[in-house]
ROLUMPA-275195 format. One line per field, with one value per residue: residue number from 1; x, y, z negated of N, C-alpha, C in turn. Coordinates in Angstrom, 3 decimals. Layout:
BEGIN
num (NUM:...)
n.X (X:...)
n.Y (Y:...)
n.Z (Z:...)
ca.X (X:...)
ca.Y (Y:...)
ca.Z (Z:...)
c.X (X:...)
c.Y (Y:...)
c.Z (Z:...)
! end
This chain:
BEGIN
num (1:2:3:4:5:6:7:8:9:10:11:12:13:14:15:16:17:18:19:20:21:22:23:24:25:26:27:28:29:30:31:32:33:34:35:36:37:38:39:40:41:42:43:44:45:46:47:48:49:50:51:52:53:54:55:56:57:58:59:60:61:62:63:64:65:66:67:68:69:70:71:72:73:74:75:76:77:78:79:80:81:82:83:84:85:86:87:88:89:90:91:92:93:94:95:96:97:98:99:100:101:102:103:104:105:106:107:108:109:110:111:112:113:114:115)
n.X (65.950:68.349:71.214:73.267:74.416:72.585:73.169:73.653:72.042:70.099:68.818:67.842:65.979:64.191:63.255:62.067:59.808:58.428:56.143:54.161:53.102:55.010:55.831:58.566:59.769:58.733:59.950:62.658:62.565:61.845:64.058:65.943:65.008:64.984:67.721:68.569:69.499:71.896:72.142:71.531:69.616:70.238:68.328:68.845:70.241:68.347:66.154:67.438:68.068:65.625:64.481:66.228:65.493:62.824:63.267:64.483:62.436:61.792:60.472:57.542:55.779:53.281:51.280:50.459:50.271:49.291:50.577:50.497:51.068:53.052:54.316:53.804:54.996:54.196:55.714:55.838:56.540:57.175:56.091:58.438:60.270:59.526:60.324:63.052:63.795:62.985:64.730:67.116:66.922:66.846:69.434:70.947:70.129:71.036:73.811:74.277:73.476:75.452:77.741:77.310:77.211:79.888:81.209:80.390:81.958:84.495:87.014:88.339:91.902:94.176:95.498:93.781:93.413:91.756:91.386)
n.Y (13.920:13.811:12.025:12.964:14.859:17.595:21.041:23.508:25.980:25.040:23.059:24.522:26.129:24.205:23.187:25.452:25.594:23.312:23.082:24.760:26.736:29.564:33.074:34.974:36.950:35.858:33.420:34.171:35.069:32.832:31.072:32.539:32.162:29.367:28.804:30.096:32.750:32.513:32.112:34.262:35.128:36.719:38.733:38.284:35.892:34.247:34.140:33.202:30.598:29.563:29.461:27.544:25.359:25.058:24.330:21.869:20.446:20.254:22.184:24.212:26.838:28.102:30.061:33.043:36.561:39.959:42.423:45.517:46.542:44.873:41.780:38.872:35.805:32.709:29.835:26.288:23.109:20.177:16.796:15.352:17.079:16.859:14.179:14.247:16.046:14.607:12.381:13.676:14.629:12.237:11.200:13.192:12.786:10.200:10.555:12.351:10.766:8.766:10.294:11.126:8.643:7.879:9.979:9.319:7.264:8.164:8.331:9.983:10.270:9.802:12.339:14.113:14.426:13.246:9.842)
n.Z (-126.738:-129.446:-130.758:-131.979:-134.870:-135.960:-135.402:-137.882:-137.600:-135.779:-137.245:-139.338:-137.927:-136.867:-139.225:-140.363:-138.784:-139.430:-141.061:-140.039:-137.239:-136.233:-135.676:-134.194:-136.105:-138.551:-138.471:-138.777:-141.402:-142.781:-142.233:-143.675:-146.261:-146.568:-146.387:-148.614:-148.262:-147.145:-144.335:-141.868:-139.219:-136.177:-133.904:-131.058:-131.108:-132.342:-130.360:-128.143:-129.049:-129.631:-126.979:-125.944:-127.514:-126.716:-124.059:-124.553:-125.405:-128.097:-129.545:-128.937:-127.200:-129.036:-129.208:-127.538:-127.971:-127.777:-129.685:-131.054:-128.503:-127.651:-126.529:-128.501:-129.458:-130.857:-132.229:-132.276:-133.679:-131.690:-131.075:-130.459:-131.675:-134.371:-134.834:-134.289:-136.373:-138.646:-138.466:-138.767:-141.354:-142.751:-142.123:-143.418:-146.047:-146.583:-146.316:-148.384:-150.592:-150.471:-150.945:-153.522:-154.834:-154.458:-155.814:-158.413:-158.935:-159.520:-161.873:-164.541:-165.185:-168.069:-168.067:-167.204:-164.496:-161.456:-160.773)
ca.X (66.269:69.692:71.669:74.270:73.934:72.087:73.946:72.867:70.974:68.974:68.178:67.055:64.843:63.178:62.731:61.130:58.578:57.895:54.837:53.192:53.752:55.419:56.406:59.954:60.113:58.461:60.948:63.841:62.286:61.827:65.459:66.618:64.552:65.382:69.178:68.875:70.061:73.177:72.113:70.653:69.655:70.023:67.281:69.363:70.607:67.070:65.438:68.216:67.951:64.185:64.375:66.902:64.712:61.716:63.733:64.830:61.127:61.639:59.426:56.774:55.032:51.976:50.383:50.975:49.266:49.821:50.462:51.074:51.524:54.219:53.947:54.342:54.848:54.471:56.257:55.458:57.267:56.517:56.256:59.817:60.898:59.251:61.121:64.494:63.976:62.890:65.959:68.298:66.626:67.199:70.825:71.544:69.703:71.907:75.099:74.238:73.491:76.778:78.712:77.017:77.691:81.356:81.677:80.199:83.017:85.661:87.279:89.504:92.962:94.431:96.021:92.701:93.331:90.913:92.147)
ca.Y (13.859:13.619:11.226:13.765:15.748:18.968:22.173:24.114:26.870:24.307:22.338:25.550:26.551:23.140:23.089:26.598:25.338:21.934:23.038:25.445:27.644:30.929:34.006:35.263:37.570:34.888:32.355:34.734:35.121:31.420:30.687:33.108:31.592:28.014:28.780:30.844:33.960:32.163:32.258:35.359:35.011:37.952:38.618:37.702:34.518:33.547:33.954:32.198:29.217:29.218:29.137:26.269:24.358:24.832:23.569:20.493:19.816:20.136:23.172:24.728:28.130:27.774:31.089:34.372:37.639:41.298:43.149:46.910:46.687:43.946:40.334:38.079:34.437:31.849:28.546:25.135:21.896:19.189:15.474:15.000:17.885:16.146:12.899:14.684:16.616:13.515:11.619:14.449:14.680:10.860:11.134:14.043:12.203:9.041:11.076:12.873:9.618:8.150:11.252:11.058:7.304:7.877:10.873:8.734:6.241:8.815:8.154:10.823:9.555:10.497:13.622:15.013:14.372:12.181:8.748)
ca.Z (-128.194:-129.639:-131.840:-132.685:-136.050:-135.602:-135.877:-139.026:-137.132:-135.212:-138.337:-140.028:-137.109:-136.775:-140.651:-140.515:-138.047:-139.726:-141.708:-139.355:-136.176:-136.695:-134.665:-134.390:-137.479:-139.601:-138.464:-139.385:-142.906:-143.313:-142.195:-144.764:-147.482:-146.614:-146.603:-149.826:-147.900:-146.582:-142.940:-141.337:-137.710:-135.425:-132.859:-129.765:-131.401:-132.505:-129.126:-127.241:-129.708:-129.376:-125.569:-125.710:-128.166:-125.903:-122.897:-124.955:-125.760:-129.558:-129.932:-127.790:-127.517:-129.545:-128.833:-127.172:-128.178:-127.733:-130.998:-130.953:-127.202:-127.358:-126.475:-129.582:-129.279:-132.006:-131.824:-133.106:-133.483:-130.920:-131.616:-130.450:-132.633:-135.613:-134.763:-134.441:-137.680:-139.600:-138.348:-139.360:-142.765:-143.266:-142.059:-144.496:-147.320:-146.731:-146.488:-149.701:-151.531:-150.471:-151.637:-154.950:-155.234:-154.569:-156.876:-159.747:-159.160:-159.830:-163.252:-164.902:-165.891:-169.361:-167.918:-166.712:-162.975:-160.989:-160.120)
c.X (67.761:70.110:72.795:73.694:73.547:73.036:72.990:71.735:69.828:68.191:67.312:65.806:63.830:62.476:61.649:59.780:57.895:56.536:53.890:53.837:54.006:55.962:57.819:60.355:59.860:59.492:62.229:63.747:62.372:63.282:66.194:66.291:65.010:66.937:69.593:69.714:71.446:73.204:71.083:70.764:69.410:68.938:67.774:69.710:69.296:66.400:66.183:68.091:66.552:64.000:65.092:66.052:63.437:62.149:64.078:63.534:61.029:60.704:58.690:56.160:53.642:50.881:51.043:49.821:49.943:49.494:51.246:51.740:52.736:53.733:54.598:53.984:55.031:54.882:55.879:56.335:56.462:56.645:57.751:60.641:60.762:60.171:62.514:64.733:63.927:64.142:67.070:68.109:67.140:68.755:71.524:71.302:70.741:73.361:75.238:74.330:74.784:77.810:78.535:77.426:79.200:81.896:81.445:81.302:84.365:85.840:88.508:90.571:93.268:94.886:94.994:92.503:92.384:91.777:91.424)
c.Y (13.455:12.741:11.866:14.560:17.045:20.021:22.851:25.031:26.077:23.537:23.310:25.957:25.529:23.026:24.240:26.402:24.007:22.004:23.797:26.275:28.886:31.761:34.252:35.840:36.588:33.822:32.843:34.679:33.752:30.874:31.188:32.548:30.153:27.916:29.581:32.200:33.772:32.412:33.283:35.341:36.369:37.720:37.925:36.195:33.711:33.182:33.124:30.799:28.779:28.772:27.749:25.139:23.977:23.975:22.064:19.755:19.573:21.090:23.568:26.100:27.687:28.697:32.381:35.458:38.964:41.961:44.450:47.096:45.814:42.571:39.599:36.729:33.759:30.555:27.515:23.981:20.953:17.797:15.035:15.834:17.311:14.990:13.256:15.236:15.549:12.650:12.344:14.553:13.334:10.771:12.005:13.348:10.966:9.467:11.682:11.772:8.954:9.033:11.215:9.758:7.343:8.818:10.210:7.718:6.810:8.780:9.061:10.011:10.329:11.934:14.627:15.007:13.189:11.118:8.141)
c.Z (-128.265:-130.825:-132.575:-133.893:-135.448:-136.151:-136.952:-138.597:-136.570:-136.257:-139.119:-139.285:-137.067:-138.263:-140.838:-139.824:-138.380:-140.261:-140.988:-138.239:-136.804:-135.476:-135.035:-135.761:-138.570:-139.639:-139.072:-140.867:-143.533:-143.283:-143.387:-146.048:-147.639:-146.988:-147.870:-149.431:-147.237:-145.091:-142.608:-139.812:-137.107:-134.283:-131.603:-130.047:-131.584:-131.253:-128.094:-127.786:-129.472:-127.967:-125.324:-126.283:-127.381:-124.648:-123.299:-125.378:-127.277:-130.204:-128.707:-128.183:-127.836:-129.159:-128.451:-127.390:-128.073:-129.068:-130.843:-129.559:-126.747:-127.460:-127.677:-129.394:-130.641:-131.354:-132.759:-132.728:-132.618:-131.640:-131.658:-131.432:-134.028:-135.795:-135.053:-135.848:-138.703:-139.660:-138.952:-140.825:-143.492:-143.213:-143.201:-145.857:-147.614:-147.003:-147.938:-150.741:-151.609:-151.173:-153.086:-155.568:-155.480:-155.589:-158.234:-160.011:-159.620:-161.418:-163.586:-165.578:-167.168:-169.160:-167.419:-165.232:-162.635:-160.424:-159.000)
! end
């Protein structure tokens, strides 16, 4: 596990797998939906990242099946993956709360600029 902030693609991949196992194309669609279309994962990037996350123990191969003559794997979050994702969600929540707190302290001066 890591104490460093997660890179956005990793955060999105773990989030895409948080509620249920998914295969590659379904993960790509979930990442697109979660990011509001801002992040689009290419196949090579996706499978490289999935392999890295498997090696790190954050996700695992949930099932393998042959579909239309091709091997299709579905991936699931591991217990360590859930722990890392929950910690990152809490870190982001705390950072956002602090940003909102500080923004609320800004008081415009008479000329319209923020003081």
